[in-house]
VEXFIZA-811570 format. One line per field, with one value per residue: x, y, z of N, C-alpha, C in turn; residue in three letters. Coordinates in Angstrom, 1 decimal, decimal comma. Each point is the difference from the previous one (the first is absolute). Example, Ala and Ser with C-alpha at 12.3 -4.5 7.8 and 13.67 -1.06 7.14 Angstrom:
REM VEXFIZA-811570
n_u = 13,2 -0,4
n_v = -5,7 1,1
n_w = 7,8 -0,7
ca_u = -0,9 0,9
ca_v = 1,2 1,1
ca_w = 0,0 0,0
c_u = 0,9 -0,8
c_v = 1,2 1,1
c_w = 0,0 0,8
code = ALA SER
END
This chain:
REM VEXFIZA-811570
n_u = 16,0 0,5 0,1 0,9 -1,0 1,0 -1,1 0,7 1,0 -0,7 -0,6 1,2 0,6 -1,0 0,2 1,2 -0,2 -0,6 0,8 1,1 -0,7 0,0 0,2 -1,1 0,4 -0,7 -0,4 -0,2 -0,1 0,3 0,7 0,3 -1,2 0,2 0,7 -0,7 -1,1 0,4 0,4 -1,1 -0,7 1,0 -0,4 1,1 -0,5 -0,1 0,0 0,9 0,5 0,2 -1,0 0,6 -0,8 -0,4 -0,1 -0,2 0,3 -1,1 -0,5 -0,7 1,2 0,6 -1,0 0,1 1,0 0,7 -1,3 0,7 -0,2 -1,1 0,8 0,9 0,6 0,6 -0,2 0,0 -1,2 0,4 1,2 -0,6 -1,0 0,9 0,8 -1,0 -0,5 1,1 0,3 -1,3 0,0 1,2 -0,6 0,5 1,1 0,6 -0,6 0,6 -0,5 -0,1 -0,1 0,1 0,8 0,3 -1,0 0,4 -1,2 -0,3 -0,5 0,0 1,3 1,0 0,6 0,1 -1,3 0,4 -1,1 0,5 -0,8 0,0 -0,3 0,3 -0,5 -0,7 1,2 -0,8 1,0 0,3 0,8 0,3 0,4 1,0 -0,1 1,2 0,0 0,4 -1,1 1,0 0,5 -1,2 -0,2 1,3 -0,2 -1,1 0,6 1,1 -0,8 -0,7 1,2 0,4 -1,2 0,2 1,2 -0,7 -0,9 1,2 0,1
n_v = 10,3 -0,3 1,2 -0,6 -0,9 -0,8 -0,4 0,6 -0,2 0,4 1,0 0,3 -0,3 0,7 0,9 -0,3 0,0 1,1 0,5 -0,4 0,5 1,0 0,8 0,5 1,2 0,4 1,3 0,2 1,3 0,4 -0,3 -0,9 0,3 -1,2 0,3 -1,0 0,3 1,2 -0,4 -0,7 1,1 0,4 -1,2 -0,8 0,1 1,2 0,3 -0,9 0,6 1,3 -0,5 0,6 1,0 0,0 1,3 -0,6 1,2 0,2 0,0 0,9 0,2 0,0 0,7 0,7 0,6 0,2 0,2 1,0 -0,8 0,5 1,0 -0,1 0,9 0,4 -1,1 -1,1 0,2 1,3 -0,3 -0,9 0,8 1,0 -0,9 -0,6 1,2 0,5 -1,1 0,1 1,3 -0,3 -1,0 0,4 -0,7 1,2 0,4 1,2 0,1 1,3 0,1 1,3 0,4 0,9 0,7 1,1 0,3 -0,6 -1,0 -1,1 0,3 -0,4 1,1 -0,5 0,0 -1,1 -0,3 -1,2 0,0 -1,3 0,0 -1,2 0,0 1,1 -0,1 0,5 0,9 0,4 1,0 0,2 1,2 0,3 1,1 0,4 1,3 0,8 0,6 0,7 0,0 0,3 0,9 0,4 0,0 0,6 0,7 0,2 0,1 0,8 0,5 0,1 0,4 0,8 0,3 0,1 0,6 0,5 -0,2
n_w = 7,8 -1,2 -0,5 -0,8 0,0 -0,4 -0,6 -1,0 0,8 1,1 -0,6 -0,4 1,2 0,5 -1,0 0,1 1,4 -0,1 -0,9 0,7 1,0 -0,9 1,0 0,6 0,1 1,1 0,2 1,3 -0,3 1,2 1,1 -0,9 -0,2 -0,4 1,0 0,7 -0,5 0,3 1,2 0,2 -0,4 0,7 0,6 -0,3 -1,2 0,7 -1,3 0,2 1,1 -0,2 0,7 1,0 0,3 1,3 -0,2 1,2 -0,2 -0,6 1,3 -0,7 -0,5 1,2 0,6 -1,1 -0,7 1,1 0,2 0,5 1,0 0,3 0,3 0,9 -0,7 1,2 -0,6 0,7 0,4 0,0 0,5 0,7 0,2 0,2 0,7 0,7 0,2 0,3 0,7 0,4 0,3 0,3 0,5 1,2 -0,1 -0,2 1,1 0,0 1,2 -0,1 1,3 0,2 0,9 -0,9 0,4 0,6 -0,3 1,1 -0,7 -0,6 -0,2 0,8 -0,2 -1,2 0,4 -0,4 -0,6 -0,2 -1,0 0,0 -1,3 0,4 -1,3 0,5 0,4 0,9 0,1 1,2 -0,2 1,3 -0,4 0,7 -0,8 0,1 0,3 -0,9 -0,5 -0,6 1,2 0,5 -1,0 0,1 1,3 -0,2 -0,9 0,8 1,0 -0,7 -0,5 1,3 0,2 -1,1 0,4 1,2 -0,9 -0,4 1,3
ca_u = -0,3 0,2 -1,2 -0,4 0,4 0,0 -0,5 0,1 0,7 -0,9 -1,1 0,5 0,2 -1,3 -0,6 0,6 -0,6 -1,5 -0,1 0,3 -1,1 -1,3 -1,1 -0,4 0,0 -0,8 0,1 -1,1 0,8 -0,5 1,1 1,1 -0,6 0,5 1,5 0,4 -0,3 0,9 1,3 -0,1 -0,2 1,3 0,9 0,0 -1,1 -1,2 -1,2 -0,4 -0,4 -0,6 -1,4 -0,4 -0,4 -1,1 0,4 -1,2 0,4 -1,2 -0,6 -1,2 0,5 0,3 -1,3 -0,8 0,7 0,9 -0,8 0,4 -1,1 0,0 0,8 1,3 0,7 1,4 -0,3 0,3 -1,2 0,0 1,1 -0,4 -1,1 0,6 0,8 -0,8 -0,9 0,9 0,4 -1,1 -0,2 1,1 0,4 1,4 0,4 0,6 -0,4 0,4 -0,9 0,6 -0,9 0,7 0,1 1,4 0,2 0,6 -1,1 -0,8 -1,4 -0,5 1,0 1,2 0,8 0,9 -0,8 -0,4 -0,5 0,3 -0,7 0,7 -0,8 0,9 -0,8 -1,2 0,3 0,1 0,6 0,2 1,1 0,0 1,3 0,2 1,2 0,4 0,4 -0,9 -0,9 0,7 0,7 -1,0 -0,3 1,1 0,0 -1,2 0,2 1,0 -0,6 -0,9 0,8 0,4 -1,1 -0,1 1,1 -0,2 -0,9 0,7 1,0
ca_v = -0,5 1,1 0,6 -0,7 -1,4 -0,6 -1,3 -0,6 -1,3 -1,0 -0,3 -0,8 -1,3 -0,6 -0,2 -1,2 -1,2 0,1 -0,5 -1,4 -0,8 0,2 0,6 1,4 0,8 1,2 0,7 0,9 1,0 1,1 0,7 0,3 0,9 -0,3 -0,1 -1,4 -0,3 0,7 -0,8 -1,3 0,2 0,4 -1,2 -0,6 -0,8 0,2 -0,1 -1,4 -0,6 0,9 0,2 1,4 0,2 0,9 0,9 0,3 0,9 0,4 -1,1 -0,5 -0,9 -1,2 -0,6 -0,3 -0,8 -1,1 -0,8 0,0 0,2 1,3 0,0 0,6 -0,4 -0,4 -1,2 -1,3 -0,3 0,8 -0,4 -1,3 0,2 0,7 -0,9 -1,1 0,5 0,4 -1,2 -0,4 1,0 0,1 -1,4 -0,1 -1,1 0,7 1,3 0,6 1,1 0,7 1,0 0,4 1,4 0,5 1,1 0,1 0,0 -1,2 0,1 -1,2 -0,8 0,7 0,1 -1,1 -1,3 -0,5 -1,3 -0,6 -1,2 -0,8 -1,1 -0,8 -1,1 -0,2 -0,1 1,4 0,2 1,4 0,3 1,4 0,5 1,4 0,6 1,2 1,1 1,0 -0,7 -0,5 -1,2 -1,1 -0,4 -0,8 -1,3 -0,7 -0,5 -1,1 -1,2 -0,6 -0,8 -1,2 -0,9 -0,6 -0,9 -1,2 -0,9 -0,6 -0,9
ca_w = -1,4 -0,9 -0,6 -1,2 0,2 -1,3 0,1 -1,3 0,0 0,6 -1,0 -1,2 0,5 0,1 -1,3 -0,5 0,6 -0,4 -1,4 0,0 0,6 -0,7 0,9 -0,2 1,2 0,0 1,3 0,5 0,8 0,7 0,5 -1,0 -1,0 -1,4 -0,1 -0,2 -1,4 -0,8 0,0 -0,7 -1,4 -0,6 -0,1 -1,3 -0,4 0,9 -0,8 -0,1 1,3 1,0 -0,3 0,4 1,4 0,4 1,0 0,8 1,0 0,8 0,6 -0,8 -1,1 0,7 0,3 -1,2 -1,1 0,6 0,9 1,4 0,9 0,7 1,2 -0,2 -1,3 0,3 0,8 -0,6 -0,8 -1,2 -0,8 -0,5 -1,0 -1,2 -0,8 -0,6 -1,0 -1,1 -0,7 -0,8 -1,1 -0,9 -0,3 0,3 0,9 1,2 0,2 1,3 0,4 1,1 0,6 1,3 0,5 -0,1 0,9 1,4 1,0 0,0 -0,4 0,5 0,6 0,2 -1,2 -0,2 0,0 -1,4 -0,2 -1,3 -0,4 -1,1 -0,6 -0,8 -0,6 0,8 1,5 0,4 1,3 0,3 0,9 0,5 0,2 0,6 -0,6 0,6 -0,8 -0,6 -0,9 -1,2 0,5 0,2 -1,3 -0,6 0,7 -0,4 -1,4 0,1 0,6 -1,0 -0,9 0,7 0,0 -1,3 -0,1 0,8 -0,8 -1,1 0,5
c_u = 0,2 -1,3 -0,4 0,5 -0,2 -0,3 0,2 0,7 -0,9 -1,1 0,5 0,2 -1,4 -0,6 0,6 -0,7 -1,5 -0,1 0,3 -1,1 -1,4 -1,1 -0,3 -0,1 -0,9 0,1 -1,3 0,7 -0,9 1,1 1,0 -0,5 0,5 1,5 0,5 -0,3 1,0 1,4 -0,1 -0,2 1,3 0,9 -0,1 -1,2 -1,3 -1,3 -0,5 -0,6 -0,7 -1,4 -0,5 -0,4 -1,1 0,6 -1,3 0,3 -1,2 -0,7 -1,2 0,4 0,3 -1,3 -0,8 0,7 0,7 -0,7 0,5 -1,2 0,0 0,7 1,4 0,7 1,4 -0,2 0,4 -1,2 0,0 1,1 -0,3 -1,0 0,5 0,8 -0,9 -0,9 0,9 0,5 -1,1 -0,2 1,1 0,5 1,5 0,3 0,6 -0,5 0,4 -1,0 0,7 -1,0 0,7 0,0 1,4 0,3 0,0 -1,1 -0,7 -1,4 -0,7 1,0 1,2 0,8 1,1 -0,6 -0,4 -0,5 0,2 -0,9 0,7 -1,0 1,0 -0,7 -1,2 0,2 0,3 0,5 0,2 1,1 -0,1 1,5 -0,1 1,3 0,3 0,4 -1,1 -0,9 0,7 0,8 -0,9 -0,4 1,0 0,1 -1,2 0,2 1,0 -0,6 -1,0 0,7 0,5 -1,2 -0,2 1,1 -0,2 -0,9 0,7 1,1 -0,5
c_v = 1,3 0,6 -0,8 -1,5 -0,6 -1,5 -0,8 -1,3 -1,1 -0,4 -0,8 -1,4 -0,7 -0,3 -1,3 -1,2 -0,1 -0,6 -1,5 -0,9 0,2 0,4 1,4 0,7 1,2 0,5 0,7 0,9 1,0 0,9 0,4 0,7 -0,3 -0,2 -1,4 -0,4 0,6 -0,7 -1,3 0,2 0,3 -1,2 -0,6 -0,9 0,1 -0,1 -1,5 -0,6 0,9 0,4 1,5 0,0 1,0 1,0 0,4 0,9 0,4 -1,2 -0,5 -0,9 -1,4 -0,8 -0,4 -1,0 -1,2 -0,8 -0,1 0,2 1,4 -0,1 0,6 -0,5 -0,3 -1,2 -1,3 -0,3 0,7 -0,5 -1,3 0,1 0,7 -1,0 -1,0 0,6 0,4 -1,2 -0,5 1,0 -0,1 -1,4 -0,2 -1,0 0,6 1,4 0,5 1,3 0,8 1,1 0,4 1,5 0,4 1,2 1,3 -0,1 -1,4 0,2 -1,3 -0,8 0,9 0,2 -1,1 -1,4 -0,4 -1,4 -0,4 -1,2 -0,7 -1,1 -0,8 -1,2 -0,4 -0,2 1,4 0,1 1,5 0,2 1,5 0,4 1,4 0,5 1,3 1,0 0,9 -0,7 -0,6 -1,3 -1,2 -0,5 -0,9 -1,4 -0,9 -0,6 -1,1 -1,3 -0,6 -0,8 -1,3 -1,0 -0,7 -1,0 -1,3 -1,0 -0,7 -1,0 -1,4
c_w = -0,9 -0,6 -1,2 0,2 -1,4 0,2 -1,3 0,0 0,6 -1,0 -1,2 0,4 0,2 -1,3 -0,6 0,5 -0,4 -1,4 0,0 0,5 -0,7 0,8 -0,4 1,3 -0,1 1,4 0,3 1,0 0,6 0,3 -1,0 -1,2 -1,4 -0,1 -0,2 -1,5 -0,9 -0,1 -0,8 -1,5 -0,8 -0,2 -1,4 -0,3 0,8 -0,8 -0,1 1,4 1,0 -0,5 0,2 1,4 0,2 1,0 0,7 1,1 0,9 0,5 -0,8 -1,1 0,6 0,3 -1,2 -0,9 0,6 1,1 1,4 0,9 0,7 1,3 -0,3 -1,3 0,2 0,9 -0,8 -0,9 -1,3 -0,9 -0,7 -1,1 -1,2 -0,9 -0,7 -1,2 -1,3 -0,8 -0,9 -1,2 -1,0 -0,5 0,1 1,1 1,3 0,1 1,4 0,1 1,2 0,5 1,3 0,2 -0,1 0,9 -0,8 1,1 0,0 -0,4 0,6 0,8 0,2 -1,3 -0,1 0,0 -1,4 0,1 -1,5 -0,2 -1,1 -0,4 -0,9 -0,4 0,9 1,5 0,4 1,5 0,2 1,1 0,4 0,2 0,7 -0,5 0,7 -1,1 -0,5 -1,0 -1,2 0,4 0,2 -1,4 -0,6 0,7 -0,4 -1,4 0,1 0,6 -1,0 -1,0 0,6 0,0 -1,3 -0,2 0,8 -0,7 -1,1 0,4 -0,1
code = MET SER ASP VAL THR ASP PHE SER ASP THR CYS ALA ARG LEU ALA ASP ALA ILE VAL GLU GLN GLY VAL HIS VAL ALA VAL ALA GLU SER LEU THR GLY GLY ASN LEU ALA SER GLU LEU SER LYS ALA PRO GLN ALA GLY ASP TRP PHE ARG GLY GLY VAL ILE ALA TYR HIS GLU ASP VAL LYS PHE GLY LEU LEU GLU VAL PRO GLU GLY PRO VAL VAL SER GLU THR ALA ALA ARG ALA MET ALA ALA THR THR ALA ARG LEU PHE ASP ALA GLU ILE VAL VAL ALA VAL THR GLY GLU ALA GLY PRO GLU PRO ASP GLU ALA ALA PRO GLY THR VAL TRP PHE GLY LEU ASP HIS ARG GLY LYS VAL SER ALA THR ARG LYS GLU PHE ASP GLY GLU PRO GLU ASP VAL LEU ALA GLN THR ILE ALA TYR SER LEU GLU LEU ILE GLU SER CYS LEU ARG
END
Protein backbone atom coordinates (compact mmCIF):
# COMPACT_ATOMS: atom_id res chain seq x y z
CA MET A 1 0.00 0.00 0.00
CA SER A 2 1.27 3.49 -0.73
CA ASP A 3 2.28 5.94 1.98
CA VAL A 4 -0.55 8.25 0.98
CA THR A 5 -3.93 6.76 0.20
CA ASP A 6 -6.44 9.01 -1.52
CA PHE A 7 -10.03 8.33 -0.51
CA SER A 8 -11.47 11.50 -2.08
CA ASP A 9 -13.14 9.79 -5.07
CA THR A 10 -14.74 7.16 -2.84
CA CYS A 11 -15.95 9.77 -0.36
CA ALA A 12 -17.37 11.94 -3.15
CA ARG A 13 -19.26 8.96 -4.57
CA LEU A 14 -20.59 8.14 -1.10
CA ALA A 15 -21.58 11.77 -0.52
CA ASP A 16 -23.72 11.77 -3.66
CA ALA A 17 -25.61 8.66 -2.52
CA ILE A 18 -25.91 9.93 1.06
CA VAL A 19 -27.37 13.27 -0.07
CA GLU A 20 -29.71 11.52 -2.50
CA GLN A 21 -31.01 9.23 0.26
CA GLY A 22 -31.17 11.96 2.91
CA VAL A 23 -29.31 10.05 5.60
CA HIS A 24 -26.77 11.15 8.19
CA VAL A 25 -23.44 9.48 8.96
CA ALA A 26 -21.30 9.44 12.10
CA VAL A 27 -18.25 7.51 13.25
CA ALA A 28 -16.70 6.17 16.43
CA GLU A 29 -12.96 5.72 16.11
CA SER A 30 -10.21 4.22 18.17
CA LEU A 31 -7.60 2.66 15.91
CA THR A 32 -8.04 5.28 13.19
CA GLY A 33 -7.64 8.21 15.58
CA GLY A 34 -9.88 10.62 13.67
CA ASN A 35 -8.60 9.78 10.20
CA LEU A 36 -11.92 8.32 9.08
CA ALA A 37 -13.78 11.46 10.18
CA SER A 38 -11.19 13.57 8.41
CA GLU A 39 -11.76 11.76 5.14
CA LEU A 40 -15.55 12.01 5.39
CA SER A 41 -15.48 15.67 6.37
CA LYS A 42 -13.65 16.55 3.15
CA ALA A 43 -16.40 15.06 0.96
CA PRO A 44 -18.87 17.26 -0.93
CA GLN A 45 -21.71 18.68 1.16
CA ALA A 46 -20.34 16.98 4.29
CA GLY A 47 -21.80 19.79 6.38
CA ASP A 48 -25.27 18.56 5.42
CA TRP A 49 -24.88 14.83 6.14
CA PHE A 50 -21.78 14.13 8.26
CA ARG A 51 -22.79 14.43 11.91
CA GLY A 52 -19.26 13.98 13.28
CA GLY A 53 -17.65 11.40 15.44
CA VAL A 54 -16.06 10.34 18.67
CA ILE A 55 -12.37 9.58 18.87
CA ALA A 56 -12.33 7.16 21.77
CA TYR A 57 -8.67 6.26 21.85
CA HIS A 58 -8.42 5.61 25.58
CA GLU A 59 -10.40 2.70 26.99
CA ASP A 60 -11.94 4.92 29.69
CA VAL A 61 -13.69 6.92 26.95
CA LYS A 62 -15.00 3.70 25.42
CA PHE A 63 -16.24 2.43 28.80
CA GLY A 64 -17.70 5.80 29.83
CA LEU A 65 -18.96 7.89 26.92
CA LEU A 66 -19.53 5.04 24.46
CA GLU A 67 -20.96 2.61 27.03
CA VAL A 68 -18.66 -0.29 26.09
CA PRO A 69 -18.98 -3.00 28.76
CA GLU A 70 -15.85 -3.60 30.84
CA GLY A 71 -13.57 -6.08 29.12
CA PRO A 72 -11.43 -6.18 26.01
CA VAL A 73 -11.85 -3.15 23.77
CA VAL A 74 -10.63 -4.93 20.64
CA SER A 75 -13.74 -7.07 20.45
CA GLU A 76 -17.10 -7.58 18.82
CA THR A 77 -18.84 -6.37 21.99
CA ALA A 78 -16.88 -3.12 22.00
CA ALA A 79 -17.42 -2.44 18.28
CA ARG A 80 -21.16 -3.03 18.55
CA ALA A 81 -21.52 -0.82 21.63
CA MET A 82 -19.45 1.96 20.06
CA ALA A 83 -21.65 1.96 16.95
CA ALA A 84 -24.98 1.81 18.77
CA THR A 85 -24.12 4.52 21.29
CA THR A 86 -22.73 6.84 18.62
CA ALA A 87 -25.88 6.40 16.51
CA ARG A 88 -27.95 7.52 19.48
CA LEU A 89 -25.63 10.40 20.45
CA PHE A 90 -25.41 11.78 16.91
CA ASP A 91 -28.88 10.89 15.64
CA ALA A 92 -27.34 9.22 12.60
CA GLU A 93 -28.83 6.51 10.42
CA ILE A 94 -25.41 5.08 9.52
CA VAL A 95 -22.56 4.73 12.00
CA VAL A 96 -19.28 2.90 11.59
CA ALA A 97 -17.14 2.16 14.65
CA VAL A 98 -13.59 0.85 14.52
CA THR A 99 -11.47 -0.66 17.25
CA GLY A 100 -8.35 -2.66 16.65
CA GLU A 101 -4.64 -3.21 16.88
CA ALA A 102 -2.37 -1.68 14.23
CA GLY A 103 0.88 -2.85 15.81
CA PRO A 104 3.72 -3.22 15.60
CA GLU A 105 3.49 -4.80 19.06
CA PRO A 106 0.41 -6.78 20.10
CA ASP A 107 -1.67 -5.43 22.97
CA GLU A 108 -5.11 -7.05 23.24
CA ALA A 109 -4.96 -8.69 19.83
CA ALA A 110 -2.54 -9.56 17.06
CA PRO A 111 -1.43 -6.58 14.97
CA GLY A 112 -3.82 -6.08 12.07
CA THR A 113 -6.89 -7.27 14.00
CA VAL A 114 -9.75 -4.82 13.56
CA TRP A 115 -13.36 -5.00 14.69
CA PHE A 116 -15.92 -2.90 12.83
CA GLY A 117 -19.28 -2.05 14.33
CA LEU A 118 -22.06 -0.91 12.03
CA ASP A 119 -25.34 0.63 13.11
CA HIS A 120 -27.66 1.01 10.14
CA ARG A 121 -31.01 2.43 11.21
CA GLY A 122 -30.82 0.65 14.56
CA LYS A 123 -29.67 -2.71 13.23
CA VAL A 124 -26.24 -3.35 14.74
CA SER A 125 -23.69 -5.78 13.35
CA ALA A 126 -19.98 -6.39 13.72
CA THR A 127 -17.25 -7.71 11.45
CA ARG A 128 -13.71 -8.79 12.26
CA LYS A 129 -10.92 -8.30 9.74
CA GLU A 130 -7.24 -9.23 9.78
CA PHE A 131 -5.09 -6.81 7.80
CA ASP A 132 -1.43 -7.22 6.84
CA GLY A 133 1.35 -4.69 6.75
CA GLU A 134 2.82 -1.89 8.77
CA PRO A 135 0.62 0.20 11.07
CA GLU A 136 0.00 2.80 8.34
CA ASP A 137 -1.10 -0.01 5.98
CA VAL A 138 -3.53 -1.33 8.60
CA LEU A 139 -4.86 2.21 9.05
CA ALA A 140 -5.45 2.68 5.31
CA GLN A 141 -7.13 -0.72 4.97
CA THR A 142 -9.33 0.07 7.98
CA ILE A 143 -10.48 3.36 6.46
CA ALA A 144 -11.11 1.68 3.10
CA TYR A 145 -13.23 -1.06 4.68
CA SER A 146 -15.13 1.49 6.78
CA LEU A 147 -16.07 3.33 3.60
CA GLU A 148 -17.17 0.01 2.06
CA LEU A 149 -19.46 -0.55 5.05
CA ILE A 150 -21.05 2.86 4.56
CA GLU A 151 -21.48 2.11 0.88
CA SER A 152 -23.18 -1.22 1.69
CA CYS A 153 -25.84 0.69 3.64
CA LEU A 154 -26.56 2.88 0.61
CA ARG A 155 -27.27 0.03 -1.81
